[in-house]
VEXVEX-213017 format. One record per residue (C-alpha): residue in one letter; x, y, z. Coordinates in steps of 0.05 Angstrom, whole numbers, plus 32768, in hexadecimal, padded with zeros to 4 digits. Example, Ala and Ser with C-alpha at 12.3 -4.5 7.8 and 13.67 -1.06 7.14 Angstrom:
# VEXVEX-213017
{rec a,{80F6,7FA6,809C}}
{rec s,{8111,7FEB,808F}}
END
This chain:
# VEXVEX-213017
{rec x,{8105,7FBD,8033}}
{rec x,{80DD,7FA9,7FF2}}
{rec x,{80C2,7F6C,8014}}
{rec x,{80A9,7F95,804E}}
{rec x,{8085,7FC6,8021}}
{rec x,{8066,7F8C,7FF9}}
{rec x,{804D,7F6E,8034}}
{rec x,{802F,7FAF,804C}}
{rec x,{8011,7FBD,8003}}
{rec x,{7FF5,7F78,8006}}
{rec x,{7FD9,7F7C,804A}}
{rec x,{7FB3,7FC0,8034}}
{rec x,{7FA0,7FA0,7FF3}}
{rec x,{7F7D,7F64,801A}}
{rec x,{7F5E,7F91,8049}}
{rec x,{7F3B,7FB9,800D}}
{rec x,{7F2B,7F78,7FEE}}
{rec x,{7F08,7F65,8035}}
{rec x,{7EE7,7FA3,8037}}
{rec x,{7ECA,7F9D,7FED}}
{rec x,{7EAD,7F59,8002}}
{rec x,{7E90,7F72,803F}}
{rec x,{7E6C,7FA7,801A}}
{rec x,{7E53,7F78,7FEA}}
{rec x,{7E35,7F48,8024}}
{rec x,{7E13,7F84,8048}}
{rec x,{7DF3,7F99,8003}}
{rec x,{7DDC,7F4E,7FFE}}
{rec x,{7DC1,7F4C,8040}}
{rec x,{7D9B,7F8E,8038}}
{rec x,{7D79,7F75,7FFD}}
{rec x,{7D67,7F32,8021}}
{rec x,{7D4A,7F58,805A}}
{rec x,{7D1D,7F7D,8028}}
{rec x,{7D03,7F38,8014}}
{rec x,{7CC7,7F27,803E}}
{rec x,{7CDC,7ED9,8049}}
{rec x,{7D24,7EE8,8063}}
{rec x,{7D38,7ED8,80AB}}
{rec x,{7D3C,7F22,80C2}}
{rec x,{7D57,7F13,8104}}
{rec x,{7D91,7EE8,80EE}}
{rec x,{7DA5,7F1A,80B5}}
{rec x,{7DA1,7F52,80E3}}
{rec x,{7DD7,7F32,810F}}
{rec x,{7E07,7F23,80D2}}
{rec x,{7DF8,7F6C,80BC}}
{rec x,{7E10,7F89,8100}}
{rec x,{7E4D,7F5B,8101}}
{rec x,{7E5D,7F70,80B9}}
{rec x,{7E51,7FBA,80C2}}
{rec x,{7E7E,7FB5,8101}}
{rec x,{7EBD,7F96,80D5}}
{rec x,{7EAD,7FC7,80A1}}
{rec x,{7EB7,8000,80CF}}
{rec x,{7EF1,7FE3,80EC}}
{rec x,{7F13,7FD9,80A4}}
{rec x,{7EFD,8021,808E}}
{rec x,{7F25,803C,80CA}}
{rec x,{7F63,8011,80B9}}
{rec x,{7F66,8028,8072}}
{rec x,{7F58,806E,8080}}
{rec x,{7F9B,8071,80A9}}
{rec x,{7FBE,8051,8069}}
{rec x,{7FE4,8082,803B}}
{rec x,{7FF8,806C,7FF5}}
{rec x,{801A,8030,7FEA}}
{rec x,{8067,8035,7FF4}}
{rec x,{808F,8031,7FB1}}
{rec x,{80BA,7FF5,7FA7}}
{rec x,{8104,8000,7F9A}}
{rec x,{812B,7FDD,7F65}}
{rec x,{815A,7FA9,7F83}}
{rec x,{8197,7FC5,7F5F}}
{rec x,{818A,800D,7F72}}
{rec x,{81C0,8010,7FAE}}
{rec x,{81F3,7FF8,7F7B}}
{rec x,{81DE,8027,7F40}}
{rec x,{81E3,8062,7F72}}
{rec x,{8226,8050,7F88}}
{rec x,{8240,8048,7F45}}
{rec x,{8225,8088,7F2E}}
{rec x,{8240,80AC,7F67}}
{rec x,{8286,8094,7F5E}}
{rec x,{8282,80A5,7F10}}
{rec x,{826B,80EB,7F26}}
{rec x,{82A1,80F2,7F54}}
{rec x,{82D3,80D8,7F1E}}
{rec x,{82B4,8108,7EEA}}
{rec x,{82BA,8142,7F1A}}
{rec x,{82FD,8137,7F34}}
{rec x,{833B,815F,7F1B}}
{rec x,{8365,8133,7EED}}
{rec x,{83A0,8162,7ED8}}
{rec x,{83C6,8191,7EF8}}
{rec x,{83AA,81CB,7ED1}}
{rec x,{8366,81B7,7EE6}}
{rec x,{837C,81B5,7F2F}}
{rec x,{8398,81F8,7F2E}}
{rec x,{835A,8218,7F0C}}
{rec x,{832D,81F4,7F45}}
{rec x,{8351,821C,7F79}}
END
C-alpha cells in the first residue's frame, strides 16, 4: 500500500516539477520574443507547444487531492496487539467481577 502511495506521490511531484520547468521556459521565450533579433516564428511554435503541455499538466494537477499519507509498516501489528490488550483489560477475571457485569 505504501509503495502505491509513494508512486502516486512521486508522479504528482514529477508533474509539478515539469510544470515549473515549462513556466520558466515560457517566460524565457517571451523575453526572447521581445528582443528584436530573435527568430519569432520558431519561438512562437515552441511557445504554442509549451502552452499546450502547460494546460494539460494544470488540468491533471487540478484533479489531484492532497498526497495520501504513508502508513508505518508495523501499524497492523500494533493495532492487533493494542486490540488484544484492550480485550484482556476489559474482560472480567474473577467471579465477583463477572457477577457485577451482569
